[in-house]
C-alpha positions in Angstrom: 0.6 17.7 -2.4 4.0 16.1 -1.3 4.3 12.5 -1.9 4.3 11.4 1.3 1.0 13.1 2.4 -0.3 11.5 -1.0 0.3 8.2 0.2 -1.3 8.8 3.5 -4.3 9.9 1.6 -4.1 6.8 -0.6 -3.9 4.5 2.5 -6.7 6.0 4.1 -8.8 5.7 1.0 -7.6 1.6 0.3 -8.4 1.2 4.0 -12.0 2.6 3.5 -12.5 0.5 0.2 -11.7 -2.9 1.8 -14.8 -4.7 3.1 -17.3 -2.0 2.3 -20.0 -1.3 -0.9 -18.1 2.0 -1.2 -17.2 2.9 -4.9 -13.5 4.2 -5.6 -15.2 7.7 -6.6 -17.0 7.7 -3.2 -13.9 6.8 -1.2 -11.5 9.3 -2.9 -14.6 11.8 -2.2 -14.3 11.3 1.4 -10.6 11.6 1.3 -10.0 14.3 -1.1 -13.0 16.2 -0.9 -12.4 18.9 -3.9 -8.5 18.4 -3.9 -7.0 16.4 -6.6 -3.8 14.8 -7.1 -2.4 12.6 -10.0 0.3 10.5 -7.7 -2.6 9.8 -5.5 -5.2 8.5 -7.7 -2.9 6.4 -9.8 -1.9 5.1 -6.3 -5.3 4.2 -5.4 -6.8 3.0 -8.6 -3.6 1.2 -9.8 -3.7 -0.6 -6.4 -7.4 -1.2 -6.3 -7.2 -2.7 -9.9 -4.2 -4.8 -9.6 -5.0 -5.9 -6.0 -5.4 -9.6 -7.0 -1.8 -10.0 -8.6 -0.4 -7.7 -5.9 -2.1 -10.4 -3.2 -0.7 -13.3 -5.0 2.9 -11.9 -5.0 2.4 -11.1 -1.5 1.1 -14.5 -0.3 4.7 -15.7 -1.4 6.3 -14.0 0.8 4.1 -14.0 3.9 6.0 -16.6 6.7 3.6 -18.3 9.1 1.1 -15.9 8.2 -2.0 -15.8 5.5 -3.3 -12.5 3.8 -6.2 -12.4 5.3 -5.2 -12.8 8.9 -2.9 -10.0 8.7 -4.1 -6.4 10.2 -5.9 -4.4 7.7 -3.7 -1.7 7.9 -0.6 -3.8 7.2 -2.1 -5.5 4.4 -3.4 -2.1 2.8 0.4 -0.7 3.4 1.9 -3.6 1.9 -0.6 -3.6 -1.3 0.1 -0.1 -1.9 4.1 -0.4 -1.4 4.0 -3.5 -3.9 1.9 -1.9 -6.6 4.5 1.2 -6.3 7.6 -1.2 -6.7 6.1 -3.0 -9.3 3.7 -0.7 -11.8 5.4 2.9 -10.7 9.0 3.5 -12.2 9.3 7.0 -10.8 10.0 5.9 -7.2 13.5 4.3 -6.2 12.6 1.1 -4.2 14.5 2.0 -1.2 12.0 5.5 -1.1 9.0 3.4 -1.4 10.1 0.6 1.3 11.3 3.7 3.8 7.4 5.2 3.0 6.0 2.0 3.9 8.0 1.5 6.9 6.9 5.0 8.1 3.4 4.6 7.2 3.6 1.4 9.4 5.2 3.3 12.3 2.0 6.2 12.0 -0.9 3.7 11.4 0.1 0.3 12.8 1.4 -1.0 16.3 4.8 -1.2 17.7 5.4 -4.0 15.5 4.3 -3.1 12.0 7.3 -1.5 10.6 9.8 -4.4 11.3 7.0 -6.7 9.6 6.5 -4.3 6.6 10.2 -3.9 6.3 10.6 -7.7 6.3 8.0 -8.7 3.9 9.0 -5.6 1.3 12.5 -6.9 1.4 11.7 -10.3 0.1 9.8 -8.5 -2.5 12.0 -6.1 -3.5 14.6 -9.3 -3.5 12.9 -11.2 -5.6 12.3 -8.4 -8.3 16.1 -7.8 -8.5 16.9 -11.5 -9.1 
C-alpha cells in the first residue's frame, strides 16, 4: 500500500474513532478488513495514543478557533499530520504538509486546505525554531 492510500485509510479510521465507543482494533477492522500495513497502523495508533499532547500543540496555533469547534475532518487531518511531523522521522515536513493539504481538498470543504496549510505552517515553523 502506498503511503498516500495509508494516510487516507488512517484518516477514515481516526475519524470513526472520535466520539464513538469503537476500539482501535474495531475501527481498523472496519477500514482494513484483512489487510495490514505497518505505516498505516503506526499512524493510527500513534495519533490516537498521543492525541492529548497533539491537541495541546494544536491549540497554541489556532487563531479565533477552538479545537472543539473545528470540523471533525479538519481536526482529524491536523492531528494526524502533527503526529507524523513530531513522532515519525522518515517523512520530510513538506511531504507531510502536502499530504494533509491534499486530504483536506479531498475530504474537507473549499476552505479546508488553506486552513490546514496555515495551521501546519505555524506548527512546522515552531519546531524549526
